[in-house]
C-alpha positions in Angstrom: 0.0 0.0 0.0 2.9 2.4 0.7 4.1 2.0 -2.8 0.7 2.9 -4.4 0.3 5.8 -1.9 3.6 7.2 -3.0 2.6 7.0 -6.7 -0.8 8.7 -6.2 0.6 11.4 -3.9 3.3 12.3 -6.4 1.1 12.5 -9.5 -2.3 14.1 -10.3 -5.2 11.7 -10.5 -4.8 11.5 -14.3 -1.3 10.3 -13.8 -2.5 7.7 -11.4 -5.1 6.5 -13.9 -2.4 6.4 -16.6 -0.1 4.4 -14.2 -2.7 1.8 -13.6 -3.6 1.6 -17.3 0.1 1.0 -18.1 0.5 -1.6 -15.4 -2.5 -3.5 -16.7 -1.1 -3.6 -20.3 2.6 -4.3 -19.3 2.0 -6.9 -16.6 4.4 -5.0 -14.3 4.6 -1.7 -12.5 6.5 1.0 -14.4 9.5 2.4 -12.7 9.7 5.8 -14.5 6.3 6.7 -15.7 7.7 9.6 -17.7 9.0 7.3 -20.4 5.5 5.9 -21.0 3.8 9.3 -21.0 6.3 10.3 -23.7 5.5 7.1 -25.7 1.9 8.5 -26.2 2.8 12.1 -26.8 1.9 13.2 -30.4 4.1 15.9 -32.0 1.0 18.1 -32.4 1.2 18.8 -28.6 4.5 20.6 -29.4 6.2 20.0 -26.1 9.9 20.4 -25.5 12.3 19.3 -22.7 14.5 21.6 -20.7 17.1 21.6 -23.4 14.6 22.6 -26.1 14.4 19.2 -27.8 11.0 18.1 -29.1 9.1 15.7 -26.9 7.0 13.1 -28.7 6.8 9.4 -29.3 8.8 9.3 -32.6 12.3 8.7 -31.1 10.9 6.0 -28.8 9.1 4.5 -31.9 12.5 4.2 -33.6 14.0 2.5 -30.6 11.1 0.2 -30.1 11.2 -0.9 -33.8 14.8 -1.9 -33.3 14.1 -3.8 -30.1 11.1 -5.6 -31.6 13.1 -6.7 -34.6 16.0 -7.9 -32.5 13.8 -10.0 -30.1 11.7 -11.4 -32.9 14.9 -12.3 -34.8 16.2 -14.1 -31.7 12.9 -16.0 -31.3 12.9 -17.2 -35.0 16.6 -18.1 -34.8 15.9 -20.4 -31.9 12.6 -21.8 -33.1 13.6 -22.5 -36.7 17.1 -23.9 -36.7 16.7 -25.1 -40.3 15.7 -21.7 -41.6 18.2 -19.8 -43.8 18.8 -16.1 -43.8 16.2 -15.4 -46.5 13.5 -17.5 -44.8 14.1 -15.9 -41.4 14.0 -12.4 -42.9 10.7 -13.1 -44.6 9.2 -14.5 -41.4 10.3 -11.5 -39.4 8.8 -9.2 -41.9 5.5 -10.9 -41.6 5.5 -10.6 -37.8 6.6 -6.9 -37.7 4.6 -5.8 -40.7 2.8 -2.5 -40.4 -0.6 -4.1 -40.7 0.2 -6.6 -37.9 1.6 -3.9 -35.6 -1.5 -1.8 -36.2 -3.6 -4.8 -35.1 -1.5 -5.2 -32.0 -2.0 -1.5 -31.1 -5.7 -1.8 -31.6 -6.0 -5.0 -29.6 -4.4 -3.2 -26.6 -6.5 -0.1 -27.2 -3.4 2.1 -27.1 -5.1 5.0 -28.9 -7.0 6.0 -25.8 -3.7 7.0 -24.1 -2.4 9.3 -26.9 -2.2 12.9 -26.0 -2.7 15.1 -29.0 -4.2 18.4 -30.3 -5.5 16.6 -33.4 -8.8 14.8 -33.1 -8.1 11.1 -32.9 -10.6 10.5 -35.7 -8.1 12.3 -38.0 -5.3 9.9 -37.3 -4.3 7.3 -40.0 -4.2 3.6 -39.3 -0.5 3.6 -38.6 -0.9 5.5 -35.3 -1.7 2.2 -33.6 1.5 0.5 -34.7 3.6 3.6 -34.1 2.6 3.9 -30.4 3.0 0.1 -29.9 6.6 0.4 -31.0 7.1 3.5 -28.9 5.7 1.6 -25.9 8.4 -1.1 -26.5 11.0 1.7 -26.6 9.7 3.0 -23.3 9.9 -0.4 -21.7 13.5 -0.9 -22.8 14.6 2.5 -21.3 12.6 1.9 -18.1 13.3 -1.7 -17.3 15.9 -3.0 -19.8 16.1 -5.8 -22.3 14.7 -8.6 -20.1 11.4 -6.9 -19.4 11.2 -5.8 -23.0 11.7 -9.4 -24.2 9.1 -10.7 -21.7 6.5 -8.1 -22.9 7.0 -9.1 -26.6 6.9 -12.8 -25.6 3.5 -12.4 -23.9 1.9 -9.7 -26.1 3.3 -10.7 -29.6 4.9 -14.1 -29.8 2.6 -16.3 -27.6 -0.8 -15.0 -28.9 0.1 -14.2 -32.5 3.2 -16.0 -33.8 2.4 -19.4 -35.4 5.2 -20.4 -37.7 3.1 -22.7 -39.9 0.4 -20.0 -40.4 2.9 -17.3 -41.0 4.6 -19.4 -43.8 1.4 -19.2 -45.8 0.6 -15.6 -45.0 1.0 -13.1 -47.8 2.2 -9.6 -46.7 2.6 -8.0 -50.1 1.0 -9.3 -53.3 2.9 -6.6 -55.2 6.2 -8.1 -54.1 5.0 -11.6 -55.1 4.0 -10.4 -58.6 7.2 -8.4 -59.1 9.4 -11.2 -58.0 7.6 -13.6 -60.4 7.9 -11.2 -63.3 11.6 -10.7 -62.6 12.2 -14.5 -62.5 10.2 -15.0 -65.7 11.9 -12.0 -67.3 8.6 -10.4 -68.0 8.1 -6.6 -68.2 5.6 -5.1 -65.8 4.3 -1.6 -65.2 1.9 0.1 -62.8 0.2 3.1 -64.5 -2.0 5.7 -62.8 -4.9 6.6 -65.1 -7.7 9.2 -64.9 -10.2 8.5 -62.2 -13.7 9.6 -63.0 -15.3 8.4 -59.7 -17.5 10.7 -57.7 -16.1 9.8 -54.3 -15.8 12.4 -51.6 -12.2 11.4 -51.0 -9.7 11.5 -53.8 -9.1 8.1 -55.3 -6.2 6.7 -57.4 -6.9 4.4 -60.3 -4.0 2.0 -61.2 -3.7 -0.6 -64.0 -1.1 -3.3 -63.9 0.4 -4.5 -67.2 2.5 -7.6 -67.6 4.1 -7.8 -71.0 1.6 -6.3 -73.4 -1.5 -7.4 -71.4 -3.4 -5.4 -68.8 -3.7 -8.0 -66.0 -5.7 -5.9 -63.4 -7.1 -2.6 -62.5 -8.0 -1.1 -59.1 -9.0 2.0 -57.2 -8.1 3.1 -53.7 -7.4 6.2 -51.6 -3.7 6.1 -52.2 -1.5 5.0 -55.1 0.2 2.4 -52.9 -3.0 0.9 -51.9 -4.3 0.8 -55.5 -1.1 -0.9 -56.7 -1.4 -3.5 -53.9 -5.1 -4.1 -54.8 -4.3 -4.5 -58.5 -1.5 -6.8 -57.6 -3.8 -9.0 -55.5 -6.2 -9.4 -58.4 -3.3 -10.2 -60.8 -1.9 -12.7 -58.4 -5.1 -14.7 -58.2 -5.4 -14.5 -62.0 -1.9 -16.0 -62.3 -1.8 -18.1 -59.1 -1.1 -21.4 -60.7 1.8 -20.0 -62.6 3.2 -18.0 -59.7 2.8 -20.8 -57.1 4.1 -23.5 -59.5 6.9 -21.9 -61.5 
């Protein structure tokens, strides 16, 4: 009880709530709550430290990304002794893909802790994965490598990492199509063409040509998404040839 009394007496009620929220997610009591508060500080708040350096989650995100990659690499190295470098790299990419990290951030409901001057409804999808990585960075600075590894083991590896399922999981259809085209020495091209849709949001229309043939067309709210969508359609049209070269 003395420990909790000290925490609540040294922080406003909001900090006490934040402390309990972090403890529930982490599975242990934070030592320096400041690291965790910074992990959820959006740059729009425009805070600076005593030396005038910007205070937001972006540097912690960078650190957390490195720690996550290292710990997942160690796990794969130990779990798949027969895997070569290329295989291990692909598997790690599947686990730490932006889509997967966003799902992890959503599952933990991390967005509710973010401090920002921008309405949360205006954030893109990647905010969920960004703060998840920043949280890992905060854990490393606060408690060190061992606690960081335990958190990733319990929150990422145990509930989500299934080697057999991951082997069949496609992260990028565009990469698959391009790799196949290069192996088959086929020319390919992604062209943006005029979009005549009446959507409220701007859309990009993309057509994927392989050789002289247009294999697929797609529309999406970004050029990258439209290319991936077209690639997925092309993949299923060519699946037998791609999967059985």
